[in-house]
C-alpha positions in Angstrom: 119.6 101.2 116.8 119.7 99.0 113.5 120.9 95.3 113.6 121.5 92.5 111.2 118.5 90.5 109.7 119.1 86.8 110.7 118.5 85.7 107.0 119.9 88.4 104.7 122.6 89.9 107.0 121.2 93.5 105.7 120.5 96.2 108.4 116.9 95.8 110.0 115.0 97.7 112.8 112.6 95.0 113.6 113.2 92.0 116.0 110.6 89.9 117.2 107.8 91.6 119.3 109.8 94.4 120.2 108.5 97.9 118.9 111.3 100.1 117.3 112.2 103.1 118.9 111.2 106.6 117.2 114.5 106.8 115.4 114.0 103.2 114.0 110.3 103.6 113.1 111.4 107.0 111.2 114.2 105.2 109.5 111.9 102.3 108.2 109.3 105.0 107.0 112.0 106.9 105.2 113.0 103.7 103.6 109.5 103.1 102.2 109.7 106.7 100.7 113.1 106.3 99.2 112.1 102.9 97.7 109.0 104.7 95.9 111.2 107.7 94.9 113.8 105.5 93.3 111.2 103.1 91.9 109.6 106.0 90.0 112.8 107.5 88.7 113.7 103.7 87.3 110.5 103.5 85.5 111.0 106.9 83.9 114.6 105.9 82.9 113.4 102.6 81.5 110.8 104.3 79.2 113.4 106.9 78.2 115.3 103.7 76.7 112.2 102.3 75.3 111.6 99.7 77.8 107.8 99.8 78.9 105.5 97.3 80.4 101.8 97.5 81.5 102.9 95.2 84.7 106.0 96.3 86.6 106.9 92.7 87.6 110.0 92.8 85.1 111.0 96.3 86.3 111.3 95.5 89.9 113.5 92.4 89.1 116.0 94.3 86.9 119.5 93.2 88.1 122.4 95.8 88.9 124.2 94.3 85.6 121.1 94.2 83.4 122.3 96.8 80.9 126.2 96.9 81.7 127.1 96.6 78.2 124.7 99.2 76.8 125.7 101.6 79.7 129.1 102.3 78.1 127.1 104.1 75.2 126.3 106.7 77.7 123.2 108.9 77.6 119.8 107.3 78.6 121.4 103.8 79.1 123.9 105.1 81.7 121.1 106.9 83.4 119.1 103.3 83.4 122.0 101.5 84.9 122.3 104.3 87.7 118.7 104.0 88.3 118.8 100.4 88.5 121.5 100.4 91.2 119.9 103.3 93.2 116.6 101.1 93.3 118.4 97.9 94.3 119.7 99.5 97.3 116.3 100.0 98.6 114.9 96.9 97.3 117.8 94.1 97.2 117.5 90.9 95.1 117.7 88.0 97.7 117.7 84.3 96.8 114.7 82.5 97.7 116.5 79.7 99.4 117.9 82.3 101.9 114.7 81.9 103.9 115.2 78.2 104.3 112.9 77.3 101.4 113.7 75.3 98.1 112.8 76.6 94.7 113.1 72.9 93.3 109.9 71.9 94.5 106.5 72.5 93.0 105.0 74.2 96.0 107.8 75.2 98.7 105.3 76.6 100.9 103.3 73.6 101.4 105.4 72.5 104.3 107.3 74.7 107.0 110.8 75.6 105.8 113.9 74.7 107.7 114.1 78.1 109.4 110.4 79.5 109.3 107.2 78.1 110.5 103.9 79.1 109.0 101.4 80.9 111.0 98.8 82.2 108.4 98.2 83.7 104.9 95.5 84.4 102.3 95.3 85.4 98.6 98.0 88.0 98.7 100.9 86.6 101.0 101.9 83.8 103.2 103.1 84.7 106.8 105.8 82.8 108.7 107.4 83.3 112.0 111.1 82.8 112.8 112.5 81.4 116.2 113.1 85.2 117.1 109.4 85.8 116.6 109.8 88.2 113.7 106.9 87.6 111.0 108.0 87.5 107.4 105.5 87.7 104.5 105.8 86.4 101.1 103.8 88.3 98.4 103.1 85.9 95.5 102.4 87.5 92.3 99.9 86.3 90.0 100.5 84.6 86.5 99.6 87.9 84.8 102.2 89.9 86.9 99.8 91.4 89.6 100.6 91.4 93.1 98.6 92.3 96.3 95.2 94.0 96.0 94.1 97.6 95.7 90.7 99.2 94.7 89.2 100.1 91.5 86.6 103.0 91.5 83.5 103.8 89.6 81.2 106.8 89.8 77.5 106.4 91.3 74.9 109.0 91.7 76.0 112.6 93.1 78.9 112.3 95.4 79.1 108.7 95.8 81.9 106.6 94.7 82.0 102.6 94.5 85.2 100.6 95.4 86.0 97.0 94.3 89.0 95.1 95.3 91.1 94.1 92.4 94.7 92.7 91.7 97.4 95.3 92.4 101.0 96.2 91.2 104.2 96.3 92.9 104.2 99.9 93.1 100.9 100.0 95.1 102.1 97.1 97.2 105.0 99.3 98.1 102.6 102.3 99.3 100.2 99.6 100.9 103.1 98.4 103.3 104.1 102.1 103.9 100.5 102.7 105.0 100.7 99.5 107.1 103.9 100.8 108.9 102.4 104.3 109.3 99.0 103.5 110.7 99.6 99.7 111.9 102.4 97.4 112.6 105.9 98.1 112.1 106.7 96.8 108.6 110.0 96.7 106.6 110.4 95.4 103.2 113.4 92.8 103.1 113.9 92.4 99.6 112.4 90.6 96.6 113.7 87.2 95.2 114.6 86.3 91.7 111.3 84.9 91.0 109.6 88.1 91.9 108.2 87.2 95.5 108.3 90.4 97.5 109.3 89.6 101.1 108.2 91.9 103.9 109.1 91.7 107.7 106.9 92.8 110.5 106.9 92.9 114.5 104.9 90.1 115.8 101.8 90.6 117.5 99.1 88.3 119.3 96.0 87.7 117.4 92.8 89.0 118.8 90.0 86.8 119.9 87.7 85.6 116.7 85.0 88.0 115.7 86.1 90.9 117.9 84.7 94.2 116.9 87.3 96.3 115.6 85.1 99.0 113.8 86.0 101.7 116.0 89.9 101.1 116.0 92.0 104.3 115.4 89.5 107.0 114.3 92.0 109.6 114.5 94.3 108.3 111.8 91.8 105.8 109.8 88.6 108.1 109.6 85.3 106.2 109.0 84.0 107.4 105.6 80.5 108.2 105.5 78.4 105.8 103.4 76.9 108.7 101.5 80.3 109.1 99.8 81.4 105.6 99.4 80.4 102.0 99.1 83.3 99.3 99.3 83.4 95.6 99.2 85.7 95.3 101.8 85.0 95.9 105.7 85.5 99.3 107.4 86.2 101.9 104.5 88.3 104.7 106.0 90.0 107.6 105.1 93.9 107.9 105.5 96.3 110.7 104.3 99.4 109.2 102.9 102.1 111.9 102.4 99.1 114.4 102.4 97.2 112.4 99.7 93.5 110.9 100.6 93.4 107.1 100.4 90.8 104.4 101.0 91.9 102.1 103.6 89.7 98.9 104.1 89.6 95.2 105.0 90.8 95.8 108.5 88.9 93.0 110.1 89.9 91.3 113.3 92.1 88.7 111.5 94.1 91.7 110.3 94.7 93.3 113.7 96.9 92.1 116.4 97.9 93.2 120.0 101.3 94.6 120.3 103.8 94.3 123.3 102.2 97.3 124.8 98.6 96.0 124.6 97.6 98.2 121.9 95.8 97.0 118.7 97.8 97.3 115.3 96.8 96.6 111.7 98.9 94.0 110.1 97.2 93.9 106.8 94.6 96.0 104.6 93.5 96.9 101.1 94.2 100.6 99.8 94.0 102.9 97.0 94.2 106.6 96.6 91.0 108.3 96.0 90.8 109.3 92.4 91.6 113.1 92.3 89.7 113.7 89.0 86.6 112.6 90.3 87.1 114.2 93.8 87.4 117.5 91.7 83.9 117.0 90.4 82.4 116.1 94.0 81.9 119.0 95.9 80.5 117.6 99.0 82.8 114.7 99.4 85.9 116.9 98.6 84.6 119.1 101.4 84.4 116.6 104.0 87.8 115.1 103.2 89.4 118.6 103.9 87.5 119.0 107.0 88.3 115.4 108.2 92.0 116.3 107.4 91.8 118.9 110.1 89.4 117.3 112.5 88.7 113.5 112.2 85.2 114.1 113.9 84.3 116.5 111.1 80.4 116.2 110.0 79.5 115.1 106.5 77.9 118.7 106.1 80.0 121.8 106.6 78.5 123.9 109.5 76.5 126.9 108.4 76.9 130.3 110.1 73.8 131.5 111.8 73.9 134.7 109.9 73.9 132.8 106.5 70.4 131.2 107.4 
């Protein structure tokens, strides 16, 4: 059952350390998917009106009344207005001050806010906890408009891919948070501030002891990728399937894993990117292993050979 978020007043399925039930879990996952769908429709509608950008910062901040005057002309502009409003239902604009911070100071996150206490953070986001023990993460965009992190790929010899972590986009961040919700800690997206700070909410978990070995965590859903196929500059490169598509998921070290209320380990952050289909099409061994791993996470690097074929 959903309740009201104490800051925004919007419906939420997450509260403190309590895990949502199956219905809430599915509702949050559906929200992630609907957000991506409406975002793609918004990008398409914007391009049809001649609005395009190589960064999606401006797109995710479009207000509901952004094109109100032009909408009266009908056609593409009316469609754009509809697309903005559909997207805003899944990513509302929330004033930064809602969370107890001030946008008037040079570094509003330098000290704890009136309502939130800082518990961690890194290059991508800062994490705070509220009195009810829900975790709020504030994803800060860079000067160029990038946000979060993803992977860039380059070909090696044969069936080898090299993956390097690089700054990402809002769309990639939406997908990363969906992955985190599906394979790790329950994760909602609360909204985005007028400045472009994306706010996510997570179930609270207890940190693992420092230097805990998490290399064998959840091999059924996050499948270790053999080194002959991929080298990454982040820990524990693994294969995951996001809505059926193969993704690289990594950076799931001990600081990015917590213990939930049941005692289970859950990932709270990761770096991810879809494996490039145009290259997988040329990499027969790697592609074959992925399809076998889809059916059996323990699949060997090489396909079994029938004795009659020897």
